[in-house]
C-alpha positions, 0 to 999 in steps of 0.5 A: 500500500502507498501511504498518503498524508492529506494537507488541506485547510477546508474540511469539506475539500479534505473530506472529498479528497479523502473519499477520492483517494480511498476509492483508488486501489493501492492507496492508504490515508495514514494522516491528515493536516489542516495547515502547513505546520501541522503537515510537516509534523505529520510527514516527519511522524508518519513517513508517508510515500506521498503527500497531497497538499493545497497551496492556499492555507493559513500560516504556512502555505503549501509552497512553504511546506514543500520547500521545508520538506525539500530542505529537510530532505524528507523522503516523500513525493508531493502532489498538489490539489489547489485553486492556484492557477497562476504561472509563477506558482505552478512553476515554483511547485514544479521546480520542487518536484511535484509529481502532479498538479490538479486544479480546483474544481476537479473530478474524481477521474482526474485524481484517479488518473494521477494516483494510478500514474504515480503508483505505476511509476513507484512500482517500476522504480521499486522493481528494477535495480537498473534501467535502460535509457529506453525504459526510462524514456518510456516511464518519463514520457509526457502521456498526460500533459496538464492543461490549466482546466485540469484536463488532459490532451485528447486520446492519440495526442500523447507527446513523446519528447525528442532527445534534448527536450525536457518534460518539466521545461515543456510543461512550463512552456505549455502552461505559459502559452495557454495563459496568453491572449495573443501570439508571442515571439520566441524571445517573449516566451523565453523571457516569460518562462526564464529560458534562453531564446534558442532553447525556447525556439526549440520547444516552440518548433516542436509544439508547432510540429505537434499542432499544439501551437500555431505559427503566425508571421508578423510582417513589420518594417524592413527585414525578416518577418517575426515568428509568433506562436499561439496556443491551439486547443481542439483545433482552434486558436485558444484565447482563454479568458482572463481570471 
């Protein structure tokens, strides 16, 4: 059984999370906490495999909690269920190694999928002493790229990243693009995500070939036109509403 600690300050959401986790085979809730400070104590005491946490909590936030867990080198994985949908928060949580990020409101199917993916990863890592590059690539393949709505790409649209492109960086580029209201250049994407321009262009070119972004050419004055990229959702150019 995979031991889980739930950290959520809203009692109703905590109960929903508890019911959802308990419905998934192979998971056992060993403790709960209503804030970050109490959550760290539960992790130290109970030594769970996985902590599922919110970000917006009184006192110590989920981000501060996860930073403390990493600073203390506590051996636990983290999954986020939160209403936070701003890019800086998402990026910081991903930088701290969250295995999944689920936005409220959410459905049971999304939680079930996240937990089952995590369980398969744990089973694979616990089973093999060594792993080939192809086996590792298969395990780390981006099968369920998260969108801000909490949805996953349609069937048949799974992404297998080419050599040199990283899963975490791809998620950051996608999450940044999907929040934008207009086409952006590679330089603007690089600045927004915190990448070198040549690196951002590689990810954008891959997304364009995968038909996840659309390339627009902007003709200005003298000189070559500027390549601008815009997120495409379900075959249509995405223009998500501002929160």
